[in-house]
N, C-alpha and C positions, 0 to 999 in steps of 0.2 A: 495459886502455887506459892509455896513459901520458899524463901531463899535457901533454906537448908535441905530442900527436897532432893537435890541432886548430890548432896554430900559436900558442897563447897559454897563459899560465899561468892556472890555476884561480883564483888569488887576485885576478886582475884583474876577476873577475865580481862581487866584493864592493866596496861603496863605503866610503870613509873617513868614519866617522861624524862626526868632529870637523870635517872640511872641509865636509860637507853641512850640519851644524848651524850653523857660522859663516856660511856663505853664505845660508842660510835666514834667520838672525837679521838679517843685513845687509840682505837684501831686504825683510824685514818692516819694519824701521826706516825704510827708504827709502820704501816704498809708503805706510805709515801716516802718515809725516811729510808726504808730498806731499798725501795726502788731507786731512790736518788743515789744510794751507795753503789748499787749495781751499775747504773749508767755511768757514774764517775769512774768506777773501776774499768769499765769497758772502754771509755774514752781515753783514759790514761794508758791502757795497754795497747791501744791502736797507734799511739804516737811512738815511733821508733827513734832511738838515738843513733844518729848518723851525721856525717859531715855534708853529704850531698843534699840538695833540695828535693823534696818529694815530688813526684809527678802530679800535675793537676788532677783533681778528682779523687786522690787518695789522701789519707790522713797526713798531716804535716810531719816533717822531721823535727826532732828535738836536738838543737845544737848545744844549748847551755842548760836545758832542763827546766826553765821557768814556767813554760806553758803547762807542762805535765805536772809540775809541783803545785801550781795554783788553780787547779780545777777542784771546786768544792760543791757541796750541796747543802741546802738548808730547808727545813720545813717552815712554811709561812702560815701561822695559825689563823690570821684574819681571813685570808682567801682559801684556807684549807688546801694548800697546794705545796709542791716542792719546787724549788728553784735550783737548777743544776747548771754549772758552767764555770768558765774561768773568771777570775776576778780581773778587773782592769788593772793592768800593770802601770805603775806610775813613772817608770823610767822614761827618759827622753825618747820620743818616737815609738815607744812600745805599747802605749796605752790602747791603741786601736788595733794592734796586731791580732789578738784572738778573734775579733769579729771579721777582720779582713781575711784571715786564714779560713774561717768557716764559710763565709759567703762570697769572698772575692771583693774587688772594688779598687779604689785608688787611694793611696796613702803617701805620706812623705817619708823619704829615707835620705838623711843628710841634705835637706833642702831641695831634693829632687822629687817630683811626682812620679810614683811608681804604680803600675797596674798589677794587682794581685789576681791570680786565677784561684778559684775556690779549691780548698783542700779540706773538705768537711770532716769533722771528727766528733762533734757533739750530736748532730742529727743522726748519723749512722749508729752511734752508741745507743741513742734513745730508741731507734727503730729495732735494733737487735734485742734490747731488753723488754720492749713493750709487750710481746706475747706472754711473758712471764707474769704480768700484772694480774690477770684474772685469778690465777692460782694463788697469788699472794693475798687477794681479797677473800678467797674461800675460807670460811670458818674463822675470819679474823675478829668478828664481834662476839665476845663471850660474856 
């Protein structure tokens, strides 16, 4: 059998690894960044501005707006993943607040040990947006 017998060259049956890899990497970055934006938006919108403390188990209240303002996402190219969440606030006593709000635990407030009950906001936002992820991947590599 000659290579031209079927009207195409045998080399056209193989893919160009570099092209496929670069398109896959581009699609991964795009899909995960989009997903990160959706989770961030969902987390931010779950945090309500109010003076009272949110009940345990529900998203925290926003008293001055820092938590809501400092929720970010970023694509991590080495791990090919997206990191979504609040940055650690550097003001006195507030550095650990985002994690304490999400998971609960013990922290210091004005030199006193205080026990926080969980008021999750990132986990529920992730769970809410996760079902949309397969549709984002569909036809993403072009």
